[in-house]
C-alpha positions, 0 to 999 in steps of 0.5 A: 590663047586668051579667054575673055568676055564681051558684052554687047548692049546693041544685041544684048548678048554676052560672048565668051571668046578665045582670042577673036574666036566665039566659043559661046554666046548667051542672051543677057539683059543690060540696063533699061537706062542704056549705057552710062558710067555715073553712080546712081545712073542705073546705066550699064558701064562701057569699056574694059573691065575684069572680073574682080571676084567670083561669088557663089561657087557651089551654091544651089541654082536660084540661091538668093544674094543680098550684099553679095552673101547668100541669104539662105533663100532659094528663089521661087515664084512664090518668093517673088510674089512675096517680095515683088519689089526686090531686084533679085541677084541669083545663083552666082555673081561675077563682080566687075571692076573697071580698068579705065581710070576716069571712065569706069574706075575711080570717082563717081564712075567706078564700076566696083563701087557701083556694084555692077555684076553679071548675075542670075535673074528671076526674069529670064523671060526678059533676056534679050531686052534692056531691063536691068538697073545696071547689072548684066542679067543672065539665065541661071543655068547659063551662069552656072556654065559660064562661071565654071569657064571664067576666072578672077581677072579675066577681061570683060569688054562692055561695048555699045 
């Protein structure tokens, strides 16, 4: 029995699988710039990754994170209007690390050093569309459920 995640850019979907059996699928938003590995590209990296670190366990729904730390704020539409240019990282973070040297690990293509996460978003109405800056955005309630089902070092396969 092998639980793992699969992210499909073509369908903007994150899937939790046990071996090859689909357990649950969630709509996501990946990068508006499409797939890509390079730092500064604003793209979502492809290939095999693992969850390096789970951040935010027991934080309230819509907790705001900056630099992977809770700010003490809880996101509201009013807060969003006050800071319209913030790229909101909310609720939980699954920080990804690449497993393929030269593709998504090391050098200027390192997923971990690019700070690529699966995280909650303030733009839940845009899920299913590629609108992120590289990360994988999820519905906040879905992310809480997923967070409890996954573990550090779980494989995450991001594919076209």
